[in-house]
N, C-alpha and C positions, 0 to 999 in steps of 0.2 A: 881551470888549470891553464896557466899561460905556457906557451911554447918557449923552449930554451932558445936564447939568441946568441949570436956570435958577436963578441965585443968589438970586432974590427969593422964590419960593414952592416951590422944590425940584422942580417938575414937569419932566419931560424933554421934549425935542423929539419923541421917539417917541410919548409919551402924548398930546401935543397933536394929532399926526397921526391917532392912533387915535380920539381924541374927535371930530375933525372928521368922521370917517366914521360915527360912531355914529348921527347923525340920519338918515343915508342908509340904514342897514341895521338892522333889528331881528331878533334871533334868532327863527326860526320863521316869519317873514313871507314868506320865500322871495322877497325883493325886494332889489335892490341899486341904489345911486345911482351917481353918476359919479366919485366920488373917495373918499379915505380908505381904511379897512381894512374888509374884508368881515366879519371875525370878531374882535371885540375880545378875547374870551377867548383865542383862539389867539395873537393879537398880544402879549398880556400874557405868555403863556408863553414866547414866542420872544425877547422883548426885555427882560424884567425879570430882574434878579438876585435871589438870595435864596431860590429854590426848592430846598429840601433834597432833593427826590426826583429831581432830574435827575442825569445822569452827571457825575462830577467834572470831566471834561474839556470839558463843554459850556460854550460862551461865548455868552450872549445878545447879540444885536445887531440893529440895524435893517437891516443889509445882508442878514442871513440871512432876515429877514421878506420883504424885497424880492425876494430870489432865489426863495423858495418861492412867492410870489404871481405873479411876472411872468416867471420864466425857467425854472422847473422843468416840463418836459414829462412828463406822466403818461399812460400808455396803459391804457385800460380795454377789455378784450376781452369782448364780450357786452353787449347792450343790452336784455336781457329783464327778468324780475322782479328778479333780483339786480343786473343792470347799471344799471337805472333808479335803484335806491336808491343804488348806488355813485356815479353821476354827481351826484345831488342832494347826497349827504353831502360829497363832495370839493369841490364848488362852494361849499357853505355853510362849509366849513372855510377857504376863501380861496384854494384852488388855482385859477388862472385858465387855465393852458395845458393843457387836457384834450383827449385824442384818444380816439375810441371806434370800435371795429370791430364790425360785425355784418352778416352777409349776409342776414339774415332780413327778412321783411316782416310788417306788423302784421295780426293776425287778431282777429276779434271776441272770441274767448275770452281774449285777452291783457288786455283793458281792466279786468278786475276787480282786477288787482294791478300792472300796469305803468302807473303813474299819470302818466307823462309823455306818454301818448298819449290821443287823443280819438277819437270815432266817425268823424270826418271823416278820420282818418289811416289807416283800414283800407285795406290793400293797398299802403301806402307803406313806404319803408325805415325800419326801427327806428332805425338809427344816425342817419339824417338828421333824423328827427322828434324824437328825444331831444336832439340837439345844438341844434336850433332852439328847443326849449322852454327849455332852460337859458340859451341866449344871450339870449332875449327877456326872461326873468325876471330875469337877473343880467347887466346889460350889460357889466360888467367882464370877464366870462368870455369866453374864446375857445375854444369847443368845436368841434373839427374832426371830421367824420364820414367813415367809410370803409365803404361798402356793398360789402364784398368778403369773400372767404374769407381766413382767416389765412394759408393756404398761398400766397396770391398775392403776399405780400411777402417780400423777401429779408432777409438779415442786415443790410444797410446801413440798411434802414428801422427794424428793431427796435433798432439801436444808438442811435437818436435819443432813446430814452427811458430815463432813469436808474431808473425804477420802472415795473413792469408789474403790473396788477391784473386778475385773471381772475374773471368772473362767468358761468361757462359751465354748460351742462346736459349736456355731452358729455365723457366720459372720454378719448375719442380726441383731442379738441381740446386738452384739458389736457396730454395726453402730448406732443402735437406742440409746444405752447408750451414745455413743460419741456425738450424736446429742443433747441429753438432757443436758449434761454438757456444751456444746457450747451455747445452747439456754438460759442458765441461766446467761450468762455473761451480765454485765451491763456497759454502757459507759456514761461518762459525756457529757455535751452539746458540748464540744470541741473534742469529740472522744477519750478521755483518758479512758483506761480500769480501772474499779473499782476493785482493787485487792481482796477485800472482797467477790466478786462474783465468784471467781475462786475456783472450787472444783477439785483437782487432781484425776486422774484415773490411777490405776495400772492395766494393762491388761496382763494376762498370757494366753498362748495357747500351746497345745501339739498336736502332730501328730505322733503317733507311737514312735519312738526313737528320734524324733526331737521336739524342743520346742522353744518358743520365749517369750520375755518379753518386754513391753514398758511402759514408764512413760509419761503420757500426762498431761501437765499443760495447761489447755485451755486458749487460747488467747496469749500464750507465746511460746509454743513448737508445733511441728507438731502434728496434731490430726490424728486419724485413717484414715480419708478420704483423707488426704494429700498423702497417699501412697496406695490408693485403687488399682491402676494399677499393684501393685506388687502381688496381690492375684491371684493365678492361676484360670482360668475358670473351671467351673464344668465339669466333664467327661461326655460326651454324647455318647450314642451308636448309630450307623447308623440305620436309620429308616428301611431300607430294611432288616437288620439283625433281629431286634426285631419283625418285622411284619411277616416275611416269613420264616426265618431260625434261630430261637432262639436255642442257644447251651448251654447257662448258665442260672442259676436261676435268675441272675441279669437282663437278657434279658426279662424274664417273668414279673418281677416286673416293669421294665421300660415300657413295653408294656401297662400294666394295668394303670400305672400313666399317660402316654402320650396319649394313644389312647382311652382306655375304660372309664377313668374318665370323660373327657369332653363330651364323647358320651352319657354315662348313667346318669351323674350328680346325683350320689347317695345321696347327701346331699343337693340338691336343685340347682336351676339354678344359674350359676355364682359363686358357692362356689369353691374356689381353694383348692388344696391339702394342708393340714396343717400337717407337720411332727410331731408337738407337740400334735396332737389330737389322742389319742389311737384308737378311733372309725374309723378315716380315715385310719390309718395304718393297722388296723385289716381287713378292707374291702379290701384294696389293697392286703394284704397277702392272703386272701381267694380266690380272683379271680386269683392271680398269681399261687397259688397251683393248681387250676383247669387247667390253661394253661400249667403249667409244666407237669402235669399228661398226658395231651394230646400229648405232644412231648417227653415223656419219660425222663424228666429232674428231677433230685432230688436235694434237698438242699434248697428249699424255706422255710424260717422260718420268724417268726415275727422280730427277730433281724436282719436278712439279709435285710428284707424289710425296716426297719427303717434306716439301713445304706445307702441303695440306695436312699431313699426318701430325707434324710438329708445330704447325701454325707459324712457320718461319717467314719473315719479311726479308726480301733481298737486302744484303749488306752493302754499304758504301765505304770504300777504303779510306776516304778522307775523314769520315766520321769516326771510324775505328781509330785512326791515328790521333785525333784530337782527344777522344775520351781516354785512350790508353795513356797519353801524356799527362792528363789530369790525374789519373789513378797513380801513375808513377810518382808524381809530385807528392801526393798524399802519403805514399809509402816512405818517401824520403823524410817527410815531416815526422811520421811515426817512429822511424828508425833512429833519427838523430835528436828528436825532441827540440829542434831548433825553433819551430814556428807552431802556432796553434793549427790543429787540423780543421778541415771543413766541418761545419756544424749545421746540418749533417747531410744535406741533400743538394745536388746541383742538377739543373736541367740545361741542355744545350740543343739548339735548333738552328740549322743553317738552310732550311728549306727556301726561305726568301730573305736573303741577307743573313746576318749572324746575330743570334740572340742567346743570352745565357742568364740564368737567375739562380741564386742559391737561397735556401731557406731551411729552417729547422722543422723537422717532423717530430711532433711530440710523442712521447711514449704512451702507449695505450694501456691503461690500468688493467684492462681485461684481455690483454694480448694472449693469443693462443699459445705462444712460445715462451715469452719472457716475463709474464706477470706473476707466475707461480700460483695463480688462482685456478680453481677447478671451474671448468666451463659448464654453463647451464644451457641446455638445448630444449626449447619448448616443442612439445608434441602432444598428440591426443592418444589416449589409451587405445582407441580404435585404429590408430594408424598402424600400418604394416611395417615390418622391418625394412622393406624396400623403401617406404616413405622416409624412414629415418636416414637411411643411406643417401637418398636423394637430397635431403637437407644438408648433410655433411658435404656432399659434392657440389651443390649449387649455391649454398649460402656464401655471400661475398667475403665473409670473415674466415670461413673454413677452406673452401675450394679444394677439397680433398680429391684424390684421383681414383683410388680403389680401396676404400676403407674396409678393414676387417674388424669385427666386434666380438668381444668376449665380456662376460660379467660373472658375478658371484651370487648365487641364490642359495639361501639356507646353508651357507658355509661351504658350498661346493662350486668349483669353477665350471662355468657353462660356456661353450663355444657357440655363438649365435650364427656367425658367418665368416668364413675365411676364403677370400676370392683368389689368392695367388698360389695356392697349393692345390693342384687338380683334384686329388683324392678328397681333401677336406671340402673343396668347393662343391663337389657332387654330394657329399654327405650332409652339407648344411644348406644346400640350395632350397630345399622345401621350406625353410624358415622364412624366406623372403616374403612369401604371401601370407604369413601368419601375423595376427595382430600382436602388438607389444604386450597387451594384457594376457593373451593366450600363451605367450612365451614366458610368463611369470614375472614380467617387468612391472614395477610399481612406481608411484610418484617418489621422487628423490632417490631413485635407483642409480647407482654408479655403474657406468660402462667403461670399458677400456677399448680405445680405438687405435689401431695401428694402420699406418698409411705410408706410401712411398715418399710423401713430402716431408717426412721427419724421421730421424734415426731412432727416436724414442716413441713409445706408445703414449697416448694422452688420455687423461681421465675426464669424462663428462658426467654430468648429473642430469637425469631426465626430469623435466618439469612438466607434469601433465596439466593441460589447460582445461 
């Protein structure tokens, strides 16, 4: 759809609207006025014809620009180092309806790279402070904040957003979000995917001087679970070292987490360590400080404890900025349909020089999340229920955190183990040492597994060897 032109000088109505806002906004100033277009360069791309690099089917129009600026709701998950950069980039691109989720609060250590926060914000909600900063600097923007866990919102909430962008430091949270967009897919009676049910997810991640980006079109491209085996296992310290000859502050923290926590159960029976709960982290820090003092070890801090508990690698501001810019570019492609999106994975590394590479991750036909196939897990009838749980936690394809298992025997539902509800954990704990056979499980038996890494329970079939 071509823009209307003025017969005198050939300028378009769209160009005049853009120019009207140019005085209000200068690229890089991070300020916005009351009218016009936030980003002239983006407006030119969306409204002008003649760009040979766009898709053949792309039609520039003022209506598209108006939709992108005023009606397109974008959800950003995470308001940390990457999330702050994402909010800034998307706001400067001209997206005005932004929503951000983060349950965390601001710590002094965040201020060196999470530039939307100030010293006076310490202890306050990251999401709320980030939203307030953007709204004050760019009045046209309407950033809404949610100081919640992502699991607290249901499918109806996530369906409000045509695009979801993740700037997370947790693989578990990524997997949960991936599972949510997969669970929202709808299929016709003949198995045909309803394209209106697909919500693309742009996922960025950084690790020191390394970063990555992936674009997931659920039901069409590889999802996060398709390549779970590529994620390295968490670093574990030898038990003999942390128990008898600790030498590092990390050994003290790991001892408290692995040995003292399950023994003392400071927050109730069966309550697992939650790295996102400040009370849990503070308790581990205090006990680790006591153990470190006993062995003459220095360096135990709250920040170190958080890093050990959540396996966090220190972030680098420049890496966050680069990966966030790549993510924002993919959001612009998805929103406008001007250019093909990344297909579907990009690596970035500036440890020694600058290196980047993009490639396509293939869909896994037996993916735990998106294949729609029932998973088979090989076990022995003599294996205990604990052995089965260990397989679900340690297998590179599954990597579950704290699975709960139920099944149906002779038409009756049977709860085998529920770890996250204290009363049920106590009631089902004795099953852990029982063999699968003695629990009534047979070859080709279906079990239902619920875990924090997915919003939906998953069906497995036992295959006795």
